[in-house]
Every structure is written in structure tokens, then in C-alpha cells.
DSSP file (Angstrom, degrees, kcal/mol; ACC not computed):
  #  RESIDUE AA STRUCTURE BP1 BP2  ACC     N-H-->O    O-->H-N    N-H-->O    O-->H-N    TCO  KAPPA ALPHA  PHI   PSI    X-CA   Y-CA   Z-CA
    1    1 A M              0   0    0      0, 0.0     2,-0.4     0, 0.0     0, 0.0   0.000 360.0 360.0 360.0 137.7  -31.2  -17.3  -10.7
    2    2 A E        -     0   0    0      2,-0.0     2,-0.4     0, 0.0     0, 0.0  -0.758 360.0-151.2 -91.1 138.1  -30.5  -14.0  -12.3
    3    3 A V        -     0   0    0     -2,-0.4     3,-0.1     3,-0.0     5,-0.1  -0.941  15.4-135.8-106.5 132.2  -27.0  -13.1  -13.6
    4    4 A A    >   -     0   0    0     -2,-0.4     3,-1.3     1,-0.2    35,-0.0  -0.790  16.1-160.7 -89.3 111.1  -26.2   -9.4  -13.6
    5    5 A P  G >  S+     0   0    0      0, 0.0     3,-1.4     0, 0.0    -1,-0.2   0.808  85.7  65.0 -64.9 -30.7  -24.4   -8.9  -17.1
    6    6 A S  G 3  S+     0   0    0      1,-0.3     3,-0.2    34,-0.1    -2,-0.0   0.644 104.1  46.9 -72.8  -8.5  -22.9   -5.7  -16.1
    7    7 A F  G X   +     0   0    0     -3,-1.3     3,-2.1     1,-0.1    -1,-0.3   0.049  69.1 123.1-108.5  19.1  -20.7   -7.6  -13.5
    8    8 A S  T <  S+     0   0    0     -3,-1.4    -1,-0.1     1,-0.3    -2,-0.1   0.715  76.3  50.7 -69.3 -19.4  -19.6  -10.5  -15.6
    9    9 A N  T 3  S+     0   0    0     -3,-0.2    -1,-0.3    -4,-0.1     2,-0.3   0.352  98.0  87.5 -93.5   3.3  -15.9   -9.6  -14.8
   10   10 A S    <   -     0   0    0     -3,-2.1     2,-0.5    17,-0.0    -3,-0.1  -0.719  63.0-150.5-106.6 149.2  -16.4   -9.4  -11.0
   11   11 A H        -     0   0    0     -2,-0.3    17,-1.8    20,-0.0     2,-0.3  -0.993  19.8-147.4-115.9 129.0  -16.2  -12.2   -8.5
   12   12 A F  E     +A   27   0A   0     -2,-0.5    15,-0.3    15,-0.2     3,-0.1  -0.778  20.3 178.9 -99.5 148.1  -18.5  -11.7   -5.5
   13   13 A Y  E     +     0   0A   0     13,-2.8     2,-0.3    -2,-0.3    14,-0.2   0.583  62.3  14.7-115.6 -25.5  -17.7  -12.8   -2.1
   14   14 A D  E     -A   26   0A   0     12,-1.0    12,-1.8    37,-0.1     2,-0.3  -0.988  52.3-161.1-156.0 156.5  -20.5  -11.7    0.2
   15   15 A V  E     +A   25   0A   0     -2,-0.3     2,-0.3    10,-0.2    10,-0.2  -0.989  15.6 164.9-143.8 144.2  -24.1  -10.4    0.1
   16   16 A W  E     +A   24   0A   0      8,-2.2     8,-3.0    -2,-0.3     2,-0.3  -0.965   6.6 164.6-157.3 145.2  -26.2   -8.6    2.7
   17   17 A G  E     -A   23   0A   0     -2,-0.3     6,-0.2     6,-0.3    39,-0.1  -0.946  41.2-131.3-155.7 177.7  -29.5   -6.6    2.8
   18   18 A T  E    S-     0   0A   0      4,-2.1     2,-0.3     1,-0.3     5,-0.1   0.595  89.8 -14.3-106.8 -23.7  -32.3   -5.0    4.6
   19   19 A S  E >  S-A   22   0A   0      3,-1.1     3,-1.8     0, 0.0    -1,-0.3  -0.945  82.0 -80.8-167.1 173.1  -35.2   -6.3    2.5
   20   20 A S  T 3  S+     0   0    0      1,-0.3     3,-0.1    -2,-0.3    17,-0.1   0.520 130.7  47.0 -67.8  -3.2  -35.8   -8.0   -1.0
   21   21 A S  T 3  S+     0   0    0      1,-0.2    -1,-0.3    15,-0.1     2,-0.2   0.082 109.4  55.0-121.1  19.9  -35.5   -4.6   -2.6
   22   22 A D  E <   +A   19   0A   0     -3,-1.8    -4,-2.1    15,-0.1    -3,-1.1  -0.629  68.7 144.2-155.5  84.4  -32.3   -3.5   -0.8
   23   23 A I  E     -AB  17  35A   0     12,-2.1    12,-2.7    -6,-0.2     2,-0.3  -0.970  25.4-163.8-128.2 144.3  -29.4   -6.0   -1.2
   24   24 A Y  E     -AB  16  34A   0     -8,-3.0    -8,-2.2    -2,-0.4     2,-0.3  -0.918   2.3-169.8-124.6 151.8  -25.6   -5.3   -1.6
   25   25 A A  E     -AB  15  33A   0      8,-2.2     8,-3.2    -2,-0.3     2,-0.3  -0.986   6.6-157.2-139.7 141.6  -22.9   -7.6   -2.8
   26   26 A V  E     +AB  14  32A   0    -12,-1.8   -13,-2.8    -2,-0.3   -12,-1.0  -0.866  24.9 124.9-123.1 156.4  -19.1   -7.1   -2.7
   27   27 A G  E >   -A   12   0A   0      4,-1.8    24,-2.9    -2,-0.3     3,-0.8  -0.723  46.1  -0.8-166.7-147.8  -16.2   -8.4   -4.6
   28   28 A T  G >  S+     0   0    0    -17,-1.8     3,-2.4    22,-0.2    -1,-0.2  -0.202 112.2  18.7 -66.4 157.8  -13.2   -7.9   -6.7
   29   29 A Y  G 3  S-     0   0    0      1,-0.3    20,-0.3    19,-0.2    -1,-0.2   0.677 132.4 -62.1  62.2  20.5  -11.7   -4.5   -7.7
   30   30 A G  G <  S+     0   0    0     -3,-0.8    -1,-0.3    19,-0.5    15,-0.2   0.641  87.3 173.7  84.2  13.9  -13.8   -2.7   -4.9
   31   31 A T    <   +     0   0    0     -3,-2.4    -4,-1.8    17,-0.2     2,-0.4  -0.258  13.6 174.6 -60.6 133.2  -16.9   -3.9   -6.6
   32   32 A I  E     -BC  26  43A   0     11,-0.6    11,-2.6    -6,-0.2     2,-0.4  -0.989   7.7-169.9-137.5 128.8  -20.2   -3.1   -4.8
   33   33 A A  E     -BC  25  42A   0     -8,-3.2    -8,-2.2    -2,-0.4     2,-0.4  -0.959   4.8-157.4-121.3 141.9  -23.5   -4.0   -6.5
   34   34 A H  E     -BC  24  41A   0      7,-3.3     7,-2.9    -2,-0.4     2,-0.5  -0.959   4.8-153.1-121.0 137.5  -26.9   -2.9   -5.2
   35   35 A Y  E     -BC  23  40A   0    -12,-2.7   -12,-2.1    -2,-0.4     5,-0.2  -0.956   8.5-174.8-106.4 123.5  -30.2   -4.5   -5.9
   36   36 A D        -     0   0    0      3,-1.7   -15,-0.1    -2,-0.5     4,-0.1   0.217  62.7 -88.1 -99.6   9.9  -33.4   -2.1   -5.7
   37   37 A G  S    S+     0   0    0      2,-0.2     3,-0.1   -17,-0.1   -15,-0.1   0.191 124.3  50.7 100.2 -18.4  -35.9   -4.8   -6.3
   38   38 A T  S    S-     0   0    0      1,-0.4     2,-0.3   -17,-0.1    -3,-0.0   0.572 116.5 -12.8-123.0 -24.9  -35.8   -4.5  -10.1
   39   39 A G        -     0   0    0    -35,-0.0    -3,-1.7     2,-0.0    -1,-0.4  -0.984  64.9 -94.2-169.5 167.9  -32.2   -4.7  -11.1
   40   40 A W  E     -C   35   0A   0     -2,-0.3     2,-0.3    -5,-0.2    -5,-0.2  -0.753  37.3-175.1 -93.8 133.2  -28.5   -4.6  -10.0
   41   41 A G  E     -C   34   0A   0     -7,-2.9    -7,-3.3    -2,-0.4     2,-0.3  -0.950  26.2-112.8-131.6 150.5  -26.5   -1.3  -10.2
   42   42 A A  E     -C   33   0A   0     -2,-0.3     2,-0.3    -9,-0.2    -9,-0.2  -0.609  26.2-161.1 -86.2 142.2  -22.9   -0.4   -9.6
   43   43 A M  E     -C   32   0A   0    -11,-2.6   -11,-0.6    -2,-0.3     2,-0.5  -0.890  25.6-115.8-115.3 150.2  -21.9    1.8   -6.5
   44   44 A T        -     0   0    0     -2,-0.3    35,-0.6     1,-0.1   -13,-0.1  -0.794  28.3-174.1 -83.9 117.9  -18.6    3.6   -6.2
   45   45 A S        -     0   0    0     -2,-0.5    -1,-0.1   -15,-0.2    28,-0.1   0.738  34.1-127.6 -92.9 -21.5  -16.8    2.0   -3.2
   46   46 A G  S    S+     0   0    0      1,-0.2    35,-0.1    34,-0.1   -16,-0.1   0.554  79.8  82.6  87.9   9.8  -13.9    4.5   -3.3
   47   47 A T        -     0   0    0    -17,-0.2    -2,-0.2     2,-0.1    -1,-0.2  -0.999  63.1-152.0-139.5 147.3  -11.3    1.6   -3.3
   48   48 A P        +     0   0    0      0, 0.0   -19,-0.2     0, 0.0   -18,-0.2   0.569  68.2 111.0 -89.6  -4.3   -9.7   -0.6   -6.0
   49   49 A D  S    S-     0   0    0    -20,-0.3   -19,-0.5   -19,-0.1     2,-0.2  -0.286  80.2 -96.5 -72.5 152.7   -9.2   -3.5   -3.3
   50   50 A R        -     0   0    0    -21,-0.2    17,-2.1   -20,-0.1     2,-0.5  -0.441  34.8-147.9 -64.7 137.1  -11.0   -6.7   -3.1
   51   51 A L  E     +D   66   0B   0    -24,-2.9   -38,-0.3    15,-0.2    15,-0.3  -0.952  19.2 176.3-112.1 129.8  -14.0   -6.6   -0.7
   52   52 A Y  E     +     0   0B   0     13,-2.9     2,-0.3    -2,-0.5    14,-0.2   0.738  58.4  13.1-105.7 -27.4  -14.7   -9.9    1.0
   53   53 A A  E     -D   65   0B   0     12,-1.8    12,-2.1    37,-0.2     2,-0.3  -0.981  53.0-167.3-151.8 155.2  -17.6   -9.2    3.5
   54   54 A L  E     +D   64   0B   0     -2,-0.3     2,-0.3    10,-0.2    10,-0.2  -0.992   8.5 168.6-148.6 153.8  -20.3   -6.7    4.5
   55   55 A W  E     +D   63   0B   0      8,-2.7     8,-3.2    -2,-0.3     2,-0.3  -0.978   9.0 176.9-155.7 150.0  -22.6   -6.1    7.4
   56   56 A G  E     -D   62   0B   0     -2,-0.3     6,-0.2     6,-0.3    39,-0.1  -0.981  37.4-136.7-157.0 167.6  -24.8   -3.1    8.4
   57   57 A T  E    S-     0   0B   0      4,-2.0     2,-0.2    -2,-0.3     5,-0.1   0.620  91.3 -15.9 -98.4 -21.5  -27.4   -1.9   10.9
   58   58 A S  E >  S-D   61   0B   0      3,-0.8     3,-1.5     0, 0.0    -1,-0.3  -0.929  81.9 -79.3-168.1 178.8  -29.5   -0.3    8.1
   59   59 A S  T 3  S+     0   0    0      1,-0.3     3,-0.2    -2,-0.2    17,-0.2   0.589 130.8  46.2 -72.3  -6.1  -29.6    0.7    4.5
   60   60 A S  T 3  S+     0   0    0      1,-0.2    -1,-0.3    15,-0.1    17,-0.1   0.077 110.8  54.7-118.9  24.5  -27.7    4.0    5.6
   61   61 A D  E <   +D   58   0B   0     -3,-1.5    -4,-2.0    15,-0.1    -3,-0.8  -0.511  68.9 146.3-154.7  77.8  -25.1    2.2    7.9
   62   62 A I  E     -DE  56  74B   0     12,-1.6    12,-3.3    -6,-0.2     2,-0.4  -0.932  25.3-164.4-122.0 141.4  -23.2   -0.5    6.0
   63   63 A Y  E     -DE  55  73B   0     -8,-3.2    -8,-2.7    -2,-0.4     2,-0.3  -0.981   3.8-172.5-128.5 138.0  -19.5   -1.6    6.4
   64   64 A A  E     -DE  54  72B   0      8,-2.4     8,-2.8    -2,-0.4     2,-0.3  -0.987   5.5-162.1-128.6 145.6  -17.4   -3.7    4.1
   65   65 A V  E     +DE  53  71B   0    -12,-2.1   -13,-2.9    -2,-0.3   -12,-1.8  -0.894  21.3 134.9-127.5 148.9  -14.0   -5.1    4.6
   66   66 A G  E >>  -DE  51  70B   0      4,-2.3    24,-1.8    -2,-0.3     3,-0.9  -0.796  44.1  -2.6-166.2-151.3  -11.3   -6.5    2.3
   67   67 A S  G >4 S+     0   0    0    -17,-2.1     3,-1.7    22,-0.2    -1,-0.2  -0.096 115.5  14.5 -60.9 150.0   -7.7   -6.7    1.1
   68   68 A Y  G 34 S-     0   0    0     19,-0.3    20,-0.3     1,-0.3    21,-0.2   0.741 133.0 -62.1  60.8  30.7   -4.9   -4.7    2.9
   69   69 A G  G <4 S+     0   0    0     19,-1.0    -1,-0.3    -3,-0.9    -2,-0.2   0.672  84.2 173.7  72.9  16.3   -7.2   -3.8    5.9
   70   70 A T  E <<  +E   66   0B   0     -3,-1.7    -4,-2.3    -4,-0.5     2,-0.4  -0.346   7.9 177.3 -59.3 133.1   -9.6   -2.0    3.6
   71   71 A I  E     -E   65   0B   0     11,-0.4    11,-3.0    -6,-0.2     2,-0.3  -0.947   2.7-177.1-139.7 117.7  -12.8   -0.9    5.4
   72   72 A V  E     -EF  64  81B   0     -8,-2.8    -8,-2.4    -2,-0.4     2,-0.4  -0.875   8.9-154.7-112.9 150.4  -15.5    1.2    3.7
   73   73 A H  E     -EF  63  80B   0      7,-2.7     7,-2.0    -2,-0.3     2,-0.5  -0.979   5.1-151.1-127.4 136.5  -18.7    2.6    5.1
   74   74 A Y  E     -EF  62  79B   0    -12,-3.3   -12,-1.6    -2,-0.4     5,-0.2  -0.913   7.7-173.6-105.9 129.9  -21.9    3.5    3.4
   75   75 A D        -     0   0    0      3,-1.7   -15,-0.1    -2,-0.5     4,-0.1   0.236  63.5 -88.5-103.0   9.5  -24.0    6.4    5.0
   76   76 A G  S    S+     0   0    0      2,-0.2     3,-0.1   -17,-0.2   -16,-0.1   0.250 124.5  48.5 101.2 -17.8  -26.9    6.0    2.8
   77   77 A T  S    S+     0   0    0      1,-0.4     2,-0.3   -17,-0.1    -3,-0.1   0.638 116.2   0.3-115.7 -48.6  -25.5    8.4    0.2
   78   78 A S        -     0   0    0    -35,-0.1    -3,-1.7    -5,-0.0    -1,-0.4  -0.961  60.5-118.2-144.2 159.5  -21.9    7.4   -0.5
   79   79 A W  E     +F   74   0B   0    -35,-0.6     2,-0.3    -2,-0.3    -5,-0.2  -0.844  33.9 177.6 -98.0 142.4  -19.1    4.9    0.4
   80   80 A S  E     -F   73   0B   0     -7,-2.0    -7,-2.7    -2,-0.4     2,-0.2  -0.972  31.7-105.6-138.4 157.7  -15.9    6.2    2.0
   81   81 A T  E     -F   72   0B   0     -2,-0.3    -9,-0.2    -9,-0.2   -11,-0.1  -0.482  28.3-143.6 -80.0 150.4  -12.8    4.6    3.3
   82   82 A M        -     0   0    0    -11,-3.0   -11,-0.4    -2,-0.2     2,-0.1  -0.950  20.8-116.9-118.5 133.6  -12.4    4.3    7.1
   83   83 A P        +     0   0    0      0, 0.0    35,-0.4     0, 0.0     2,-0.3  -0.461  44.2 148.5 -68.4 141.5   -8.8    4.7    8.6
   84   84 A N        -     0   0    0     -2,-0.1    35,-0.1     2,-0.1   -13,-0.1  -0.938  49.6-122.8-158.7 168.0   -7.2    1.9   10.5
   85   85 A D  S    S+     0   0    0     -2,-0.3     2,-0.3    33,-0.3    34,-0.0   0.335  75.7 106.7 -95.3   6.6   -3.6    0.7   11.1
   86   86 A I        +     0   0    0    -17,-0.2    -2,-0.1     1,-0.1     4,-0.1  -0.696  37.1 176.2 -90.7 134.6   -4.1   -2.9    9.8
   87   87 A R        +     0   0    0     -2,-0.3   -19,-0.3     2,-0.1     2,-0.2   0.258  52.1 103.2-115.7  12.1   -2.6   -3.8    6.4
   88   88 A R  S    S-     0   0    0    -20,-0.3   -19,-1.0    18,-0.1   -22,-0.1  -0.582  85.3 -94.0 -89.1 156.5   -3.7   -7.4    6.6
   89   89 A S        -     0   0    0    -21,-0.2    17,-2.6    -2,-0.2     2,-0.5  -0.390  35.1-145.3 -65.2 141.8   -6.7   -8.7    4.6
   90   90 A L  E     -G  105   0C   0    -24,-1.8   -38,-0.4    15,-0.2    15,-0.3  -0.946  18.1-179.6-109.2 127.7   -9.9   -8.6    6.5
   91   91 A Y  E     +     0   0C   0     13,-2.2     2,-0.3    38,-0.5    14,-0.2   0.570  58.5  25.9-109.7 -13.7  -12.4  -11.5    5.7
   92   92 A A  E     -G  104   0C   0     12,-1.4    12,-2.0    37,-0.1     2,-0.3  -1.000  52.5-168.1-153.4 149.2  -15.4  -11.0    7.8
   93   93 A V  E     +G  103   0C   0     -2,-0.3     2,-0.3    10,-0.2    10,-0.2  -0.994  14.6 157.3-141.2 151.3  -17.4   -8.3    9.7
   94   94 A W  E     +G  102   0C   0      8,-2.4     8,-3.7    -2,-0.3     2,-0.3  -0.974   8.8 173.2-163.9 151.5  -20.2   -8.4   12.3
   95   95 A G  E     -G  101   0C   0     -2,-0.3     6,-0.2     6,-0.3    39,-0.1  -0.974  37.6-136.3-156.4 170.2  -21.6   -6.1   14.9
   96   96 A T  E    S-     0   0C   0      4,-2.4     2,-0.3     1,-0.4     5,-0.1   0.687  90.6 -17.7 -96.0 -33.9  -24.3   -5.5   17.5
   97   97 A S  E >  S-G  100   0C   0      3,-0.9     3,-1.4     0, 0.0    -1,-0.4  -0.892  81.2 -80.1-161.1-177.1  -24.7   -1.9   16.6
   98   98 A S  T 3  S+     0   0    0      1,-0.3     3,-0.2    -2,-0.3    17,-0.1   0.587 130.4  44.3 -77.2  -8.6  -23.1    1.0   14.8
   99   99 A T  T 3  S+     0   0    0      1,-0.2    -1,-0.3    15,-0.1     2,-0.1   0.069 111.6  54.6-115.7  26.3  -20.8    1.6   17.9
  100  100 A D  E <  S+G   97   0C   0     -3,-1.4    -4,-2.4    15,-0.1    -3,-0.9  -0.529  72.2 146.7-157.8  71.7  -20.0   -2.1   18.5
  101  101 A I  E     -GH  95 113C   0     12,-1.8    12,-2.6    -6,-0.2     2,-0.4  -0.928  27.6-159.1-127.7 140.8  -18.5   -3.8   15.2
  102  102 A Y  E     -GH  94 112C   0     -8,-3.7    -8,-2.4    -2,-0.4     2,-0.3  -0.932   5.3-172.0-118.5 143.5  -15.8   -6.5   14.8
  103  103 A A  E     -GH  93 111C   0      8,-1.8     8,-3.2    -2,-0.4     2,-0.3  -0.973   8.4-167.5-134.2 142.3  -13.7   -7.2   11.8
  104  104 A V  E     +GH  92 110C   0    -12,-2.0   -13,-2.2    -2,-0.3   -12,-1.4  -0.978  20.5 119.0-137.2 148.7  -11.4  -10.3   11.5
  105  105 A G  E >>  +GH  90 109C   0      4,-1.9    24,-1.8    -2,-0.3     3,-0.8  -0.824  44.6  11.1-170.4-152.9   -8.6  -11.4    9.1
  106  106 A G  G >4 S+     0   0    0    -17,-2.6     3,-1.6    -2,-0.3    -1,-0.2   0.043 112.6  14.3 -50.9 146.8   -5.1  -12.3    8.3
  107  107 A G  G 34 S-     0   0    0     19,-0.3    20,-0.3     1,-0.3    -1,-0.2   0.766 132.9 -59.9  60.0  26.7   -2.5  -13.2   11.0
  108  108 A G  G <4 S+     0   0    0     19,-1.1    -1,-0.3    -3,-0.8     2,-0.3   0.751  85.0 174.3  75.8  23.1   -5.2  -13.5   13.8
  109  109 A T  E <<  +H  105   0C   0     -3,-1.6    -4,-1.9    -4,-0.8     2,-0.4  -0.468  11.2 177.0 -68.1 127.2   -6.4   -9.8   13.2
  110  110 A I  E     -HI 104 121C   0     11,-0.6    11,-3.0    -2,-0.3     2,-0.3  -0.995   5.1-174.1-129.3 126.2   -9.4   -8.7   15.2
  111  111 A L  E     -HI 103 120C   0     -8,-3.2    -8,-1.8    -2,-0.4     2,-0.4  -0.884   6.4-160.3-114.6 149.5  -10.5   -5.1   14.9
  112  112 A H  E     -HI 102 119C   0      7,-1.9     7,-2.6    -2,-0.3     2,-0.4  -0.998   4.2-155.1-129.8 133.7  -13.3   -3.4   17.0
  113  113 A Y  E     -HI 101 118C   0    -12,-2.6   -12,-1.8    -2,-0.4     5,-0.2  -0.887   7.6-173.3-103.6 128.9  -15.1   -0.2   16.0
  114  114 A D        -     0   0    0      3,-1.4     4,-0.1    -2,-0.4   -15,-0.1   0.282  64.9 -84.9-105.2   9.1  -16.6    1.8   18.9
  115  115 A G  S    S+     0   0    0      2,-0.2     3,-0.1   -14,-0.1   -16,-0.1   0.266 125.8  40.7 103.6 -12.7  -18.4    4.3   16.6
  116  116 A T  S    S+     0   0    0      1,-0.4     2,-0.3   -17,-0.1    -3,-0.0   0.597 115.0  24.0-130.8 -44.4  -15.3    6.5   16.3
  117  117 A T        -     0   0    0    -35,-0.0    -3,-1.4    -5,-0.0     2,-0.6  -0.962  59.3-132.6-135.3 144.2  -12.1    4.4   15.9
  118  118 A W  E     -I  113   0C   0    -35,-0.4     2,-0.4    -2,-0.3   -33,-0.3  -0.875  34.2-175.9 -90.8 127.7  -11.0    0.9   14.7
  119  119 A S  E     -I  112   0C   0     -7,-2.6    -7,-1.9    -2,-0.6     2,-0.1  -0.979  24.8-114.7-124.6 139.9   -8.7   -0.6   17.3
  120  120 A G  E     -I  111   0C   0     -2,-0.4     2,-0.4    -9,-0.2    -9,-0.2  -0.305  27.2-161.0 -70.2 147.1   -6.8   -3.8   17.2
  121  121 A M  E     -I  110   0C   0    -11,-3.0   -11,-0.6    -2,-0.1     2,-0.3  -0.959  26.4-104.5-127.8 149.0   -7.6   -6.5   19.8
  122  122 A S        +     0   0    0     -2,-0.4   -13,-0.1     1,-0.1   -14,-0.1  -0.570  32.1 179.3 -74.8 132.3   -5.5   -9.5   20.8
  123  123 A S        -     0   0    0     -2,-0.3    -1,-0.1     2,-0.2     3,-0.1   0.671  33.7-132.2-106.4 -25.4   -6.6  -12.8   19.3
  124  124 A G  S    S+     0   0    0      1,-0.2     2,-0.3   -16,-0.1   -16,-0.1   0.508  78.0  80.5  78.4   5.9   -4.0  -15.2   20.8
  125  125 A T        -     0   0    0    -17,-0.2    -2,-0.2     2,-0.1    -1,-0.2  -0.949  61.9-153.9-139.5 158.4   -3.4  -16.7   17.3
  126  126 A G        +     0   0    0     -2,-0.3   -19,-0.3    -3,-0.1   -18,-0.2   0.263  64.4 113.8-103.6   2.3   -1.6  -16.0   14.2
  127  127 A E  S    S-     0   0    0    -20,-0.3   -19,-1.1   -19,-0.1     2,-0.3  -0.369  78.5 -95.9 -79.5 158.5   -4.0  -18.0   12.1
  128  128 A V        -     0   0    0    -21,-0.2    17,-2.6   -20,-0.1     2,-0.5  -0.542  36.5-146.1 -71.8 132.6   -6.2  -16.3    9.4
  129  129 A L  E     +J  144   0D   0    -24,-1.8   -38,-0.5    -2,-0.3    15,-0.3  -0.885  23.0 172.9 -98.3 129.4   -9.6  -15.6   10.8
  130  130 A R  E     +     0   0D   0     13,-2.4     2,-0.3    -2,-0.5    14,-0.2   0.491  56.4  37.1-117.5  -3.7  -12.4  -15.9    8.3
  131  131 A G  E     -J  143   0D   0     12,-1.5    12,-1.8   -39,-0.1     2,-0.3  -0.998  51.7-176.1-150.2 149.0  -15.6  -15.6   10.2
  132  132 A V  E     +J  142   0D   0     -2,-0.3     2,-0.3    10,-0.2    10,-0.2  -0.993  17.7 142.7-145.0 138.6  -17.1  -13.5   13.2
  133  133 A W  E     +J  141   0D   0      8,-2.1     8,-3.1    -2,-0.3     2,-0.3  -0.944  12.7 170.6-167.7 155.7  -20.5  -13.6   14.9
  134  134 A G  E     -J  140   0D   0     -2,-0.3     6,-0.2     6,-0.2     3,-0.1  -0.960  39.2-123.3-158.8 177.3  -21.9  -13.3   18.3
  135  135 A T  E    S-     0   0D   0      4,-2.1     2,-0.3    -2,-0.3     5,-0.1   0.527  93.6 -14.0-108.4  -7.3  -25.0  -13.0   20.4
  136  136 A S  E >  S-J  139   0D   0      3,-0.7     3,-1.2    -3,-0.0    -1,-0.3  -0.961  83.4 -84.6-167.8-179.4  -24.0   -9.7   22.1
  137  137 A S  T 3  S+     0   0    0     -2,-0.3    17,-1.2     1,-0.2     3,-0.2   0.527 129.3  52.4 -79.5   1.8  -20.7   -7.6   22.6
  138  138 A T  T 3  S+     0   0    0     15,-0.2    -1,-0.2     1,-0.2     2,-0.1   0.303 109.0  50.7-109.6   4.3  -19.9   -9.8   25.5
  139  139 A D  E <  S+J  136   0D   0     -3,-1.2    -4,-2.1     2,-0.0    -3,-0.7  -0.556  71.9 153.6-143.8  74.6  -20.3  -13.0   23.5
  140  140 A V  E     -JK 134 152D   0     12,-2.8    12,-2.5    -6,-0.2     2,-0.4  -0.814  22.1-162.7-113.7 142.8  -18.3  -13.0   20.3
  141  141 A Y  E     -JK 133 151D   0     -8,-3.1    -8,-2.1    -2,-0.4     2,-0.3  -0.930   4.6-174.0-123.7 144.5  -16.9  -15.9   18.2
  142  142 A A  E     -JK 132 150D   0      8,-1.6     8,-2.9    -2,-0.4     2,-0.3  -0.985   5.8-170.8-130.7 143.3  -14.3  -15.8   15.6
  143  143 A V  E     +JK 131 149D   0    -12,-1.8   -13,-2.4    -2,-0.3   -12,-1.5  -0.893  16.8 137.4-128.1 160.0  -13.1  -18.9   13.3
  144  144 A G  E >   -J  129   0D   0      4,-2.1     3,-0.5    -2,-0.3   -15,-0.2  -0.874  44.6 -16.5-168.4-153.5  -10.4  -19.5   10.9
  145  145 A N  G >  S+     0   0    0    -17,-2.6     3,-2.1    -2,-0.3    -1,-0.1  -0.130 109.7  20.3 -66.8 162.5   -7.7  -21.6    9.5
  146  146 A S  G 3  S-     0   0    0      1,-0.3    -1,-0.2     2,-0.0   -19,-0.1   0.812 133.7 -57.9  51.5  40.8   -6.1  -24.8   11.2
  147  147 A G  G <  S+     0   0    0     -3,-0.5    -1,-0.3     1,-0.2     2,-0.2   0.627  82.2 169.3  73.3  12.7   -9.2  -25.2   13.5
  148  148 A A    <   +     0   0    0     -3,-2.1    -4,-2.1    -4,-0.2     2,-0.4  -0.424   3.3 168.9 -67.8 126.6   -9.0  -21.8   15.2
  149  149 A I  E     -K  143   0D   0     -6,-0.2     2,-0.3    -2,-0.2    -6,-0.2  -0.961  11.0-175.3-132.3 117.9  -12.2  -21.2   17.1
  150  150 A L  E     -K  142   0D   0     -8,-2.9    -8,-1.6    -2,-0.4     2,-0.4  -0.858  12.8-169.8-117.6 148.2  -12.0  -18.2   19.4
  151  151 A R  E     +K  141   0D   0     -2,-0.3     2,-0.3   -10,-0.2   -10,-0.2  -0.999  27.0 140.3-132.7 133.5  -14.5  -16.9   22.0
  152  152 A G  E     -K  140   0D   0    -12,-2.5   -12,-2.8    -2,-0.4     2,-0.3  -0.969  30.5-152.3-162.4 176.9  -14.1  -13.5   23.6
  153  153 A S              0   0    0     -2,-0.3   -15,-0.2   -14,-0.2   -16,-0.1  -0.968 360.0 360.0-154.5 163.9  -15.6  -10.2   24.8
  154  154 A R              0   0    0    -17,-1.2   -16,-0.1    -2,-0.3   -17,-0.0   0.484 360.0 360.0 -84.4 360.0  -14.5   -6.8   25.2
């Protein structure tokens, strides 16, 4: 295993990629690292907040979520923050397309992105949700603390 020395002060929480020469990792202090097949380089995330998870549809459409409701998007050129009304940490993100993305987090938070706006959804729980995945936009699962397992659809 290779250790990237320039990131020795960072803690990473998630990794995602499109190929063996296009890999992204996120972590503390808004750290985003990119592997281009030969080495790891730092990217500017636009946030000092901890980033816990990332997911994308391509190398020019990537979403990362983290502390205080932070959501950042990569368009293939730069990362930018995305507005939302949530201030709880977000721990996971997953979607079916760039117009159907879910993020989950503290206090039972579930957000849905329709390609324009992030909107809150009712989860029916106050537990921290730490994972989200589905087979389609009508078959989505979220899991979290205290045995929370949720299944829902829009």
C-alpha cells in the first residue's frame, strides 16, 4: 500500500473513482485528494469542514458531503459548495443520476437532490443515518445508529 506523504496530517473517510487512474478521497479539513494513475495531488474543496463521503456519475460530476450539512460538487474543473438548509453532519451520499441523489446524516436527516435543489425528506427517525444505497429511485435504503434500517422511495 502506498502512503501519500503530503497528506500525513489528514484522516480520510471515503474513496470513490471512475477508473484506476481517476480516484478521489475525502477527509478532515475539507481535504480532497485525487489520484491520476501516477500520484496523489491535493484539490481545493472550498470548505474547511470535514468531508465524510463522496459519490459521482462521472469524473466531471462528483458530490462530497460532510460536517454541518456541507455539500460540495465537482464539475470536472473545480469544487464548489452547494446550498442547503441542513446544519447536521452528512455521512453518506448515493444516487442513480445527477438529478436523483440522496445524502443522509445526523438526526435522521435525509436530503434529496433533483438536479437543482437539495430538499429534506422525512425519515421517521431521529437516529444518525450513516449509509445510503439503492437499486433505483423507488428502492432506496438508509442505515444508521441503534439498528436503524429504512427503506423508502420518492
